[in-house]
Structures are given as C-alpha cells and as structure tokens.
N, C-alpha and C positions, 0 to 999 in steps of 0.2 A: 639420474632418476629413470625409472622405467617409463615406457611410452607405448604401451600396447593399445593404441587407440582403436576404437571401433564405434559404429553407430549406436551400439548398446552399452556404452560405458556406464559403470556403476559408480555414481557420485555420492559422497557424503557432503552435505552442505551445512554451514553454520550461519545463523542469523542472530545478531545481537545489536541491531542498529539503535534500538530505543529501550523499551522495558519488557520485551519478551525474549527469553532465552530459548532458542529453537535449534534442533538438529534433525535433519532428514536424510534418508537414504532413497535415492531415486535412480531407476534404471532407464536408460535410453531417453532421458529428458521428460518422460511421461508416466512411467509406471512407478507409483509411490509405494515403497515397501515399508516405510516408517516416516512419520512426521510428528515429532514430539515437541511440545511447547510448554514452557514453564512461564506462567504469567505473574507479573508483579503488581497487578491491579490493586489488590487489597493493601499492599504496602504504600502505594502512592495516593490512594483514595483520600486519606485524611489530610493530605497537603493540597488537594484540589488540582493536581497535575503532577507530571513526572519530575522528580528531583534527580538531576544527572548523576551526582555523586553516589546517591543511594542505588540508582539503577546499575551503575558499573560494579558496585560492590556485590549486589545480588547476582550479577552475571558470573562473577568470580566464584561465588558459592555454589552456583548451579551447573556450570558448563560441563564439568567432568561427569556428573551424574546423568545429564541429558544425553551426552555422547554415548555413554554405556547403555542407556535405555534404548536409544535408537538402534544401535547395532544389535542388541538382543531382540528387539521387536522385529527387525528385518530378517532375523535368522541367518545372518551372514558372518563371515570372519573378517576382521580388519584387512587381512591379506587379499581379500576379494576385491577391494576397492580399486577403481581406476584413477581417481583423482579426488582432491578435497577442494570444495568451493567455500567461499566466505563473502559476506557483505563487506565491500571495501568502502562504501559510502553511497549516498550521504547518510548522516545520522549524528548521534551524540558521540563525540570523539572518545570519551572514556569507555562507553559501551562498545564502540567499534573495535577499540584496541584489545579488549578482552577476547572477542571472537577471532580477531586476526591472530593473536598469540596462540590460541588453541588450534586453529586451522594450520598455522605454520608448523607447530610442533607435530601434529598428525602427519602432515605432508613429509616432513623430514624423517620422522620415525618409520613411516611405511614406505618411504622412497617412491612416492607418487607425486604427480604435478599438483601445483596450487593454482586455483582460478579465482581471481578477485571479481566480484560481481557488483553491478550498480543496483541499488535497492529498488529504484523505480522500474528498471528492466525486469526485476523479479516480479513485481506486482503485475506488470503487463503480461509477462509470459506465464503467470499462474493460469491464464486462460488456456494455454497449450496443454495443461494437465487434463483438461476436460473436453477439448475440441481441436480439430484440425484448423489451424489459422490460415486465412486466405488474404492475399495482399493485392492492392493496398488496403490498409485497415486504419481506422482511427481509434485511439484509446483515450477514454476519459478516466483520468487518474484522480481519485478523490480520497484523501486521507487526512490524518491529523496535521501533517506538516506540508502537504502538497495538494494543489488543485491545478491540474494541467490537462491540456489536450495535446496528444502526441500522434503524429502521423508516422505510420510504419509503411514506408514505400516498398520494402521487401523484407525478407527475414533478417532481423537484427539491424535494420537500417532505420534509425529513429530521427525524427525532426520535430522539435517542440514548436507548436504553432500557437499555443496560448498558455498562460500561467496566471496565478494569482498575483495581484499587485500589493496585497497587504495580508490580511488573515486568510489562511486556508479554510476551506469549508469545515473541516474537523475542528480547527481551533475556534471558529465562530460557534459551533455547536457546544463546545465545552464552556465557553464564556457565557453564552446565553443560559446554559444549564445551571451554571453557578449562580447567575442572577435570579433564576427561578427557584433556587434552593434545592436543586436536584443533585444526586450523588455523581461523582466522577467515575467514568467519563460520561459527559452529558448526552452524547449522540443517541445511544439506545433508549434513554429515558424520554428524550424529546420525540423520537420516532414513535414510541408507544403512546405518549400523550396526544400526539397529532392524530393518530388513528382513532383514539377514543373521543376526540372533540367533535361536536356536532356543528360548531361554527368556528370562525377564525377572526382574529383581529388583523385587518389588512396591514401589510408591511410593504415598503418600497422594493423595487427591483433595480439593481445596478447593471445596466446594459453596456455602459461605457460607449466608446465610439461605434457607429453603425457597423463597421466592418471588422471590429476587434473580436478576437477569440480569448482575450484576457478576462480575468474575473476579479471582483472586489466584494468582500463581505464585511469589511470594517464598518461601512456606513449602515448596513443592515443591523449589525450588532448594536451600533449606537442608537438606531431607531428603536430597537427593543428596550434598551436601557432607559431611553427617554420616555417611552410609553409607561414603563413601570414606575419611573420617578414621578411623572405627572399625575398618575393615578394615586400614588402615595401622598402627594402634596394635597390632593383633594379629599383625602381620607377614604379613598376607594381601594378595592383590591381586585386586580384583574385575574380572571380564571387562567391558571397556568396552562391548561390544555388548549385554550383559545389562543394564547400567545405562542405556544409551541407549534400549533398548526399554521398560524400566520407566518411564522419564521420559516418553517420547513417548506411551505408552499412557495415562498420567495426563492429560497435556495434551489429547490428542485426545478422550478420553471426556467431559471437562467441556465443551469447545468444542462438540462435536456435540450433547450432551444439551441444553444451554441454547439453542443455535440452533434445534433442532427444537421445543423447548417454546415459544419465542417465536413461531415461525412458526405454530404451532397456535393460540396464544392470540390473535394478531392477524389470523388468517385470511389469511395470506400466500399469494399465488398462485405465488410463486417464492422460493427461497432463493438469495441471491447470495453468492459467496465472493470476497473481495477482500484485497489486500495481499501483501507479499512471502512470507509464510509460506503463502499459498495455493498456492505451488509445491510444498509438502510432499506427497509421494506418499501417506504414511500418512493425512494429513488428508483428502486428496481421496478416497481409497478408502473411508474410514469414512463421510464425508458422503454419498457416492454410494449406499452400501449402506443407510444410514438413511433417506435421502430416497426411495429406491425402495420401501422397506418402508412408508413413510408416504404414498406416492402424491403426493409433492411434487416439482415440477420443480426441479432444481438447475442453476444457471448458474455456470460456472467459466471464467475467461479462460484463454487459452493462456499458457504460461510467460512469454513475452516481455512480456505485459501485466500480469503479477503484480508483478514488482519495479518500482521507480520508473522511469517512462518518460513521455515527453511526449505520446504518443498519448492516454493516459488523461486528461491535462489538457485536451487539445483536445475530447475527448468531453464532459467536464463543462462546458467553456466554451461549447459549442454550446447548452446550456440557456439561458444568458444571451444569447447572440448572437441567437437567433431571437425573443427577447422584447424585443430592443433595449436590454438592460441592460448598459451598458459601464462602464468604470472610469476615473476621471480620472487624468491623468498624475501627480497628486500622491499617488497610492496609496502607502501605507506597507506594507512587509513586516511581517507579524505572526507571530512564532514560536508564539503561543498562540491563533491565530485560531479562533473558534468556528464549527462547521459550521452551526449554526442561524442565527447572525448572518449568515454569508456568503449563506445561501439566502433571507434575508428578502424580497428583491425578486423572488423567483421565484413567490411565492404568487399 
C-alpha cells in the first residue's frame, strides 16, 4: 500500500455504529470537505428504538450512495485519498460489519491504508474540528449508549475516570419519553418540554459515593415511572412538561457537578462536551454557566458533529494517521472495544 503520509492527509471516514450511515472527507484532521449522513430515525420510530437487524440492512442499502455523495460533495477524486478510516467499535455488530466491509473494499481498491477508530474517541475529537484542544482536558461523553467522563492527559491518551453503572443518559431520556407518550427519540422532545415548563415535579439525584465519578440513571427513570403510575392510580394526570423538566434538571445537575469536579481535580485546561446528548440545549446552557463561573473553557461541537457522523471519525483517525499507525485489513469489528486499548499505540 502507498504511504505518502503528511500532516495534511486526506481521509475518507465511514461511520455505521448504530442507525446513521455517514461518510466524510476531512483534510488534516480538521478541514471538513464533506460530511454526509443518512438517518434511519423514521424507520425505527415506530418500534420505539433501534432494531439492530433493520439498522444493518439499511446500512447495506445506503453505504454505496453515501460514499459517492461524499466524494462528489468534496470535489475530489478517489485517487486523492491518503487513507480510509472506519468505526471499529463499540456499536451494533451488524452495523459495524457493514461499514468495515465498505472501508476495507475502498482501502484495497485504492491501495491506501485502513485506520480503525474507536467510536467514543470520535465523539471526543469532534471538538478538534472546531477548536485547538489543550491538555490535560476532561471530556463529558453523553449519548444514547454511553455516559462517561474521560481524562485526556495528552493528545490521544485517554483514561476513563467515570462511567454509567446502568442506563446511559440517552437511554433514560428515551425510556422516559416513551412513558410520556413522546415520539422516538425522546431526548429532543423532553428538552423542548423542559424549556416550555414553568414548574417542575422534583425528582431524585443519584450522586453515588462522595468521591465517585460514575453515573446511575436507572433509579431516576424508575422514579419518573412511579410518579406517573401513582398519579394514574389516583385518577390524576401529571403535566408532561412538568415531568420532563424535573427529569431533565436531575440529569443535568449530576452531569454538570461531576464534570466540573473532575476538571478541578485533574487540573483540566478545557472541558469537552461530546455525544448525541451534547445537542441538548438545557445541558449546554448549564455547562456554559458553570464553566464561566469556574473560569474553565468549555468546548462544544456544533449540532451536526454531536450525533453520530463520519467527520468525527476522521478527526480521531488523524491521530493515528500522522503517527503512521494503521490497521491491517484483517481488522475485526468489536462491539465492546476498549478506548484505552484502541489508544495504546498513540502513546
């Protein structure tokens, strides 16, 4: 394979970890020439969540078209590419395999290196698309399947210092949204209702141990369901907006408090927000206010780089590209891939 590495490598990236089919062309890890996304939201909405078998089938139907669309939008020739990147994990195995097969075929056909990427590293380095990152930094990753605090001691050196012990924040949003009769995904609708509400129904906060950076939202979800059931048994109806605001205030207070405490303890120069729930207006506003009060710079990607997309995968792949760390074509998709394991060769 060719190996004309440079700081300004032109990478094509593929992201198919869940229910978005995305392909991006990014130069130098920061200049996005194209970021094309095909969403399956309408397909899965009637099921109230992502159906893995349907998701992988939809990826098969879309991937070739999205690759061609990205190359056309970027105004490049396939022969201009320096490497092909793809989400290796974590994610739904059927979905990951579709992206991996497409990326391997492109790598082989174009005679360029392949770079497997960790999905969460992508979410974190989506911030590098909009700002110069400074280290050490703390990343708050909040998505449908992940709620984590990650310490970035230096470029590409990750250490997970906190994680969810049960439901991720995004999962809790979807389950509460379903209980309130809201469309899937529940997050945007709960966020909207919370902003419209003039009052809230108080909900508990799960702080766990005093020094813990872990999260737990299962009890909060159960508290919302219990409040709805108790009201129903009494022949009463709770205002959905009041429930949404109480739920969201609980989630946000815990996320913000633990993120700010971690940033202080580890001497972070920046706090990075990452993941699909980073699009939540309430969370963004609360973090902005708390960081301003603490004198801590907050980096938040624009909405299009919060949800799953291939531009973020290219940004993370660039870490390996410029170090000459590529992936053999025998790469296996790993639904439970460890972030620290993926980053071992970046040290």
